[in-house]
Structures are given as structure tokens and as C-alpha cells.
C-alpha positions in Angstrom: -25.8 -7.2 -16.2 -24.8 -3.6 -17.1 -27.1 -2.2 -14.4 -25.6 -4.6 -11.8 -22.1 -3.4 -12.7 -23.1 0.3 -12.4 -24.7 -0.4 -9.0 -21.5 -2.0 -7.7 -19.5 0.9 -9.0 -21.6 3.3 -7.0 -21.2 1.2 -3.8 -17.4 0.9 -4.4 -16.7 4.6 -3.6 -14.7 5.2 -0.4 -15.7 8.4 1.3 -13.5 8.1 4.4 -10.0 6.5 4.1 -7.4 5.7 6.8 -3.8 5.4 5.6 -1.4 3.6 8.0 2.2 4.9 7.9 4.4 7.9 8.2 6.8 8.0 5.2 7.0 9.6 1.8 5.0 6.7 0.3 2.1 7.4 2.7 2.3 11.1 2.0 2.1 10.5 -1.7 -0.9 8.1 -1.3 -2.7 10.7 0.8 -2.1 13.3 -2.0 -3.3 10.9 -4.7 -6.4 9.7 -2.8 -7.3 13.3 -1.9 -7.7 13.8 -5.7 -9.9 10.7 -6.1 -13.5 10.8 -6.9 -15.9 10.6 -4.0 -13.3 10.9 -1.2 -14.4 13.2 1.6 -11.8 12.7 4.4 -8.4 11.0 4.7 -6.9 10.1 8.1 -3.2 9.3 8.3 -1.8 7.3 11.3 0.6 8.6 12.4 1.5 10.7 9.4 4.3 13.3 9.3 5.0 17.0 9.0 3.3 17.2 5.6 0.1 15.3 6.3 -1.9 18.4 6.9 -0.8 20.1 3.7 -3.3 18.3 1.5 -7.0 19.1 1.2 -9.2 16.6 3.1 -6.2 15.2 5.1 -5.6 15.0 8.8 -3.0 13.1 10.8 -3.9 11.1 14.0 -1.3 10.2 16.6 -1.5 6.4 16.5 1.4 4.0 16.2 1.2 1.6 13.2 1.3 -1.3 15.7 -1.6 -0.1 17.9 -4.3 -2.4 16.5 -7.0 -1.5 19.1 -6.7 2.2 18.5 -6.7 1.8 14.7 -9.8 -0.3 15.0 -11.4 2.3 17.2 -10.6 5.1 14.7 -12.2 3.1 11.9 -15.4 2.9 13.9 -15.3 6.5 15.1 -14.7 8.0 11.7 -16.8 5.5 9.6 -13.7 4.4 7.6 -14.6 2.7 4.3 -11.1 1.7 3.4 -7.8 1.2 5.2 -4.6 1.4 3.1 -1.5 0.0 4.9 1.7 1.5 3.6 4.7 0.0 5.3 5.8 -3.7 5.3 6.2 -4.1 9.1 2.5 -3.8 10.0 1.6 -6.0 7.1 4.1 -8.7 8.2 2.7 -8.5 11.7 -0.9 -9.2 10.5 -2.6 -5.8 10.9 -4.7 -6.5 7.8 -6.0 -9.8 9.2 -6.9 -8.1 12.5 -8.8 -5.4 10.8 -10.6 -7.8 8.5 -11.8 -9.7 11.6 -14.0 -6.6 12.2 -15.2 -6.5 8.5 -13.0 -3.5 7.7 -12.0 -3.3 4.0 -8.2 -3.3 3.8 -5.9 -2.7 0.9 -2.8 -4.7 1.9 -2.1 -8.5 2.2 -2.6 -10.5 5.3 0.3 -11.9 7.3 0.4 -15.0 5.1 0.8 -13.0 1.8 3.2 -10.6 3.4 5.7 -13.5 3.6 6.6 -12.6 0.0 8.7 -9.8 1.6 9.0 -10.8 5.2 10.9 -14.0 4.3 13.1 -14.1 1.3 13.5 -17.9 1.7 9.7 -18.4 1.6 9.5 -16.2 -1.5 12.4 -18.2 -3.2 10.6 -21.5 -2.4 7.4 -20.1 -4.0 9.2 -19.0 -7.1 11.1 -22.2 -7.5 8.0 -24.4 -7.2 6.2 -22.6 -10.0 9.4 -21.9 -12.1 9.3 -18.2 -11.9 12.7 -17.0 -13.2 15.1 -16.0 -10.3 18.7 -16.4 -9.4 20.3 -19.5 -8.0 20.5 -19.2 -4.2 21.6 -20.9 -0.9 19.9 -20.6 2.5 22.5 -20.2 5.2 22.1 -20.2 9.0 25.7 -19.8 10.2 28.9 -18.2 9.2 30.9 -21.4 8.6 28.2 -22.7 6.2 28.3 -19.3 4.3 32.1 -19.4 4.0 32.0 -22.9 2.6 29.6 -21.8 -0.1 31.5 -18.7 -1.0 34.8 -20.6 -1.2 33.2 -23.3 -3.4 31.5 -20.8 -5.8 34.6 -18.6 -6.1 32.7 -15.6 -7.2 31.1 -12.6 -5.3 27.6 -13.4 -4.2 24.7 -11.2 -3.2 24.0 -11.3 0.5 20.4 -10.9 1.7 19.0 -11.1 5.2 15.9 -13.2 5.3 13.7 -10.9 7.3 12.6 -7.3 7.1 15.4 -4.7 7.2 13.8 -1.4 6.0 15.0 -1.9 2.5 18.7 -2.1 3.6 19.1 -5.8 4.0 20.7 -6.5 0.6 24.4 -6.2 0.0 25.9 -6.5 -3.5 29.7 -7.1 -3.0 32.2 -6.3 -5.8 34.5 -9.2 -4.8 34.8 -12.3 -2.7 36.3 -10.4 0.3 33.4 -8.0 0.4 31.0 -11.0 0.3 32.8 -12.5 3.3 32.7 -9.2 5.2 29.0 -8.8 4.4 28.1 -12.2 5.9 30.3 -11.6 8.9 28.4 -8.3 9.5 25.0 -10.1 9.3 26.0 -13.0 11.6 27.5 -10.5 14.1 24.0 -9.1 14.6 24.0 -6.0 12.5 20.4 -6.7 11.4 19.1 -8.3 14.6 16.6 -11.1 14.2 16.1 -10.3 10.5 19.6 -11.7 9.9 19.2 -15.0 11.7 19.0 -16.6 8.3 20.9 -15.4 5.2 20.3 -15.9 1.5 23.4 -16.1 -0.7 22.4 -15.5 -4.3 24.1 -15.7 -7.6 25.0 -12.2 -8.9 22.9 -11.4 -11.9 23.9 -8.8 -14.5 21.6 -6.2 -16.1 19.5 -3.1 -15.3 16.9 -3.3 -12.5 13.2 -2.3 -12.9 10.3 -2.2 -10.4 6.9 -3.6 -11.4 3.8 -3.0 -9.4 0.4 -4.8 -9.6 -2.7 -3.9 -7.7 -4.4 -7.2 -6.8 -7.8 -8.3 -5.6 -6.9 -12.0 -5.0 -7.8 -13.0 -8.5 -7.2 -10.1 -10.9 -4.7 -7.3 -11.2 -4.0 -3.9 -12.6 -0.3 -3.5 -13.7 1.1 0.0 -13.3 3.9 1.6 -15.4 7.4 0.3 -14.8 9.7 2.4 -12.6 13.4 2.5 -11.8 14.8 3.2 -8.3 18.3 4.5 -7.4 19.4 2.7 -4.3 23.0 3.9 -3.8 23.7 7.1 -1.8 26.1 8.8 -4.2 26.3 9.8 -7.9 27.4 7.1 -10.3 25.6 4.5 -8.2 28.3 4.5 -5.6 28.2 4.4 -1.8 26.1 2.4 0.6 22.6 1.1 -0.2 19.7 3.3 1.0 16.0 3.0 1.1 16.1 4.8 -2.3 17.4 8.2 -3.4 15.1 8.8 -6.4 13.0 7.2 -9.1 11.3 7.8 -12.4 8.4 6.3 -14.4 7.5 5.0 -16.9 10.9 3.3 -17.4 11.5 3.0 -21.1 13.6 -0.1 -20.4 10.3 -2.0 -20.6 7.8 -1.5 -23.5 4.2 -2.5 -23.4 4.8 -5.9 -25.1 7.5 -6.8 -22.5 5.3 -5.6 -19.7 2.6 -8.0 -20.9 5.2 -10.8 -21.0 6.2 -10.0 -17.4 2.6 -10.1 -16.4 2.1 -13.5 -18.0 5.4 -15.1 -16.9 5.9 -13.6 -13.4 2.9 -11.7 -11.9 0.1 -14.0 -12.8 2.0 -17.2 -11.8 2.8 -15.4 -8.5 -0.9 -14.9 -7.8 -1.7 -18.5 -8.8 1.1 -19.8 -6.5 -0.3 -17.7 -3.6 -3.8 -19.0 -4.3 -2.5 -22.6 -4.3 -1.3 -22.0 -0.8 -4.7 -20.8 0.3 -3.7 -17.1 0.3 -6.2 -14.4 -0.8 -3.7 -11.6 -1.7 -5.4 -8.2 -1.8 -2.9 -5.4 -2.1 0.3 -4.5 -4.0 2.7 -7.1 -5.4 6.0 -5.3 -6.1 8.3 -7.4 -8.2 11.9 -6.1 -8.3 13.3 -7.5 -11.6 16.7 -7.6 -13.2 16.6 -7.6 -17.0 19.3 -10.1 -17.9 20.5 -11.4 -21.3 18.2 -14.4 -20.8 15.2 -12.3 -19.9 13.7 -10.7 -16.7 14.4 -12.5 -13.4 12.9 -11.7 -10.0 15.4 -10.3 -7.5 12.9 -9.9 -4.7 9.2 -9.3 -3.9 7.8 -6.6 -1.7 4.2 -6.6 -0.4 3.7 -2.8 -0.6 4.4 0.2 -2.8 8.0 0.9 -3.2 9.4 4.1 -1.8 10.4 6.3 -3.7 8.8 4.7 -6.7 5.3 5.3 -5.2 6.0 9.1 -5.1 6.8 9.1 -8.8 3.9 6.8 -9.8 1.0 8.3 -7.8 0.8 11.7 -9.7 0.2 9.7 -13.0 -2.7 7.7 -11.6 -6.3 8.9 -12.3 -9.2 10.0 -10.1 -10.4 6.4 -10.0 -7.5 5.4 -7.6 -9.6 5.2 -4.4 -12.3 3.2 -6.2 -9.7 0.8 -7.5 -8.0 0.3 -4.2 -11.4 -0.4 -2.5 -12.3 -2.8 -5.3 -9.0 -4.7 -4.6 -9.8 -4.8 -0.9 -13.3 -6.2 -1.6 -12.2 -8.7 -4.3 -14.2 -6.8 -6.9 -11.6 -5.5 -9.4 -13.8 -6.6 -12.2 -16.7 -4.3 -11.0 -15.0 -0.9 -10.8 -13.9 1.8 -13.2 -10.7 1.4 -15.1 -7.7 3.2 -13.6 -6.6 5.9 -16.0 -2.9 6.7 -16.3 -1.6 10.0 -17.5 0.8 9.9 -20.5 3.5 11.9 -18.8 7.1 11.4 -17.5 7.4 11.6 -13.7 10.6 12.2 -11.8 11.4 11.9 -8.1 14.5 13.2 -6.3 14.9 12.4 -2.6 16.4 15.0 -0.2 18.0 13.2 2.7 19.5 14.2 6.0 23.2 14.6 6.6 24.6 11.2 7.9 22.0 9.1 6.1 21.8 6.1 5.9 23.9 5.1 9.0 23.3 8.1 11.4 21.0 10.8 10.0 21.0 14.1 11.8 17.5 15.1 13.1 16.0 18.3 14.4 17.2 20.8 11.8 14.7 23.5 10.7 13.4 23.1 7.1 12.7 26.0 4.8 10.6 25.5 1.6 10.4 28.5 -0.7 8.1 27.0 -3.2 4.4 26.4 -3.5 3.6 23.0 -5.2 1.4 23.1 -8.3 -0.3 20.8 -10.8 3.0 19.4 -12.1 5.3 19.6 -9.1 4.7 17.9 -5.7 6.7 17.9 -2.5 6.0 14.7 -0.5 7.2 14.6 3.1 8.9 11.6 4.8 11.2 12.4 7.7 9.6 15.6 8.9 7.6 16.8 11.8 6.6 20.1 13.6 8.3 21.0 16.8 6.5 22.5 19.8 6.7 25.9 18.2 5.2 24.7 14.9 8.5 24.8 13.0 9.0 22.1 10.4 12.1 20.1 11.2 13.9 17.0 10.0 13.0 13.8 11.8 14.3 10.9 9.7 16.9 9.8 7.1 14.9 10.6 3.9 13.3 14.0 4.5 11.5 15.0 1.4 10.7 13.8 -2.1 10.6 16.4 -4.9 8.4 15.1 -7.7 7.6 16.6 -11.1 5.9 15.6 -14.3 6.6 16.7 -17.9 6.3 15.7 -21.5 9.9 14.4 -21.3 12.2 13.2 -18.6 14.4 16.2 -19.3 11.6 18.5 -18.5 10.5 16.6 -15.5 13.9 16.4 -13.9 14.8 19.9 -14.8 11.8 21.1 -12.8 12.5 18.8 -9.9 16.1 19.9 -9.6 15.1 23.6 -9.9 12.7 23.2 -7.0 15.1 21.3 -4.7 17.3 24.4 -4.8 14.5 26.2 -3.1 14.6 23.9 -0.1 17.1 24.3 2.7 18.1 22.6 5.9 21.5 21.9 7.3 23.3 19.0 5.5 20.7 18.6 2.8 21.9 15.6 0.7 20.7 14.5 -2.7 22.0 12.9 -5.9 22.3 15.1 -8.9 22.2 12.2 -11.4 18.8 10.6 -10.7 17.4 9.5 -14.0 20.8 9.4 -15.7 19.5 6.5 -17.8 16.8 8.7 -19.5 18.2 12.3 -19.3 19.8 13.6 -22.5 22.7 15.3 -20.7 23.9 11.9 -19.5 23.3 10.2 -22.9 24.6 12.8 -25.4 
């Protein structure tokens, strides 16, 4: 039996990997996988301005929706593993189409991606297996929404049912803001994603992000992380895709993480299996820690961004092997994923005008060379025709650092961000305020 396990471990190494996506999450995955045992080449489709910065990495100009070209690249470059980063290609069934050609994919099929692609579907799953979550109402028109709001007589969370790039959740402070939010959705602000709306009871407590790497049967649970969604200091301003993160969040200790695994993550896998879904990829449970215990706010079917940027530098050289084992349904036949006992901090540098109307095309200057404990992950960047690095999206860069304490990690990250310059650079100065001593003196 021991010899069989060793044989499988050897066969589970991925030499050539294709990452699908172009954001900070995919850039961080490329960096982490480039440090993994046995990896020889990493292709990123389409990648961004930082894709070529890492050893073994190269970007290829293919859209995440171009299935035929992705399949062709897999054959041409003898790809052993495809890692799908963003939610949209997962929800459209890219993983299924690749698996039809016997390509190993880390990422759920279209059926499993409904966890994120349809909040009403996810709510139904949770309610049927009694996974703790807030009371909710599914609404399909404005009048129905106004009736519920007037009856409940409290502000309600407003969520569009479909994918909205992490911006489809509104947390009003009062009833008037709730009414305005549903009016915005039904006026077409979120397009088809907002044809159905979830009104949800407003829970109280801190939020935490929990990630599990799954092979359809088993899972590896990663350290808890905390994201900062609001644009401005003090958690003010509009919701964004995320302005920073840190891990491991001390809000959750090892005993509590084990409880979350038993009461939320494992029942989720069992509920998916009961629906005939073989889920191979990341399950991301966004939780609120309430006075009555953790409750699921939402699921995502991929790594969070920017939590991924904070997490990846803590994961060991077994990462590629573990992701391939998940893709093959063999998590019990691979090396254990080691996790560094460090604090990791991520601060996002965004473009002026983000999130509504980010300014693009500004030259970027980076006067710092990343090292063992500091990483710069690109998101909204590209090179112009002259080879100049320019802004090309809302969230431009993630500055990530590790240390023996959160104070050390954040101190380094904020020191480095001052060495980066482009017009209108925007970032929060209080990321990690929950764990930094200067905010808790």
C-alpha cells in the first residue's frame, strides 16, 4: 500500500500548467505555482502586465471564453493541469468542456459553480441541509420587494442573484437605502444578473473568508482570511472587489476552524454530492461570526481576490501537486500541503475613479525589487506598444508582505507601496486595522 501511494505521488506532479484569468488572483497563483515542486512551465491566458515577471511564466493572448483556443494550447503545450481563476468561465462551463478532452482541471463544472452563479440556488442548498445562514426572500419585481421591506420594517441586505464581479451585494444602513438599492437593481444596473434579487436579513458580526481545496470527496482547509470590501478608511464608501486582506485571521482559532469544517464545509460537499455534483476546486465560504455562531453570507466557487494574494505566499511547494490531486479526485494520494507559520498582509493599490469609473492608461513606476518576504502581484496592468507598464483596470496592484507579526507584515507592505507611483494611486491606509497594534492600543 505504501509503494502504491508513492507511485501515485510521482504521477501527480504537474510539469506544465495553464492558468486561466488576468487578475491579481491569477498573478498570485502563477507566482505560487512557479515555486512548486516539479513545475517546469506556466502559461497564463490572457495574463496581465506582470505575467512575465516570474520564473517559468509566460502569458498567451487568449480570451477566457475562447474554449477552442484554450483546448488547442493544452494540446500544443502538453498541459498537465488547468487552473481556472475567475468565476465567469467557471459559471459558463469551461471546466466541463476541458474535461471532455480528458484535461485535468482545478475548478468546478457549471453545475457546482451555481454556488456562486446563483445565490438563490445556494440558499436552497443551505436550507435543505440546515447550513446556518440568514433568513432571505427571493424577489423578481420591485413591488414585491417593497412589500417585503415595508413588512419587515428593518434595513435588509440586497443581493443580485447572478454574477456581478463581487459588487452585487449592497448593505444599506436604513430602510430608505434598502429601497434605493432594489430600485437600482430593477432599473438594470446589474443587467441580467439582477433579474432576480435576494433580500436578506442583516446579520451582525465580523466577516471571515474560509477556503477549502476539494477533490469531490475530501478537502484541505486553508488559514482563515479577512477582506476589506469598502473603498475608504473606516470601512466607508462603496463596495469594491476588495481593497486588502490578511491571513491567518485570529478571529478564528484552530478549534473553531475545525467546527466550521464539520458544520459548514463538509455538509456543503455532501449536499453537492447528493445533487450529483463532483466538485473539484475551491469552495470559498464567506462567513459572518454572529452571537449565535458562524453563518454563511455567500459562497464563491474560486479563490477570493485579494485573499488569494495574501494566502498563496504561505502555501508550500506542494501546491501544484495538491491542486492536480484535487483535479484528479486523488487528494488522499498526494503530499500534505505545508503552510508557513507567518502573518501575511495584502494592500491593494487601485486606480483613480475606482470602482465606478477607473482611469486607465497611466504609466506605472515601481522602484522596488520584490524579495522573499515581499511580493507585488499585478491585476489591472498591461504594457503599451512602447513596452511601458500602464494601468488597465480598477485594482492595479496588490502589495503583499509576510512577517512574524501583522505589524511587521503591514509595515513592510505600506513602506513598499510608497515606492510605487502612477496618477491617482488609491489605497486604504487602515487595512488590517483589526490586528495592527496602532489601531488597538
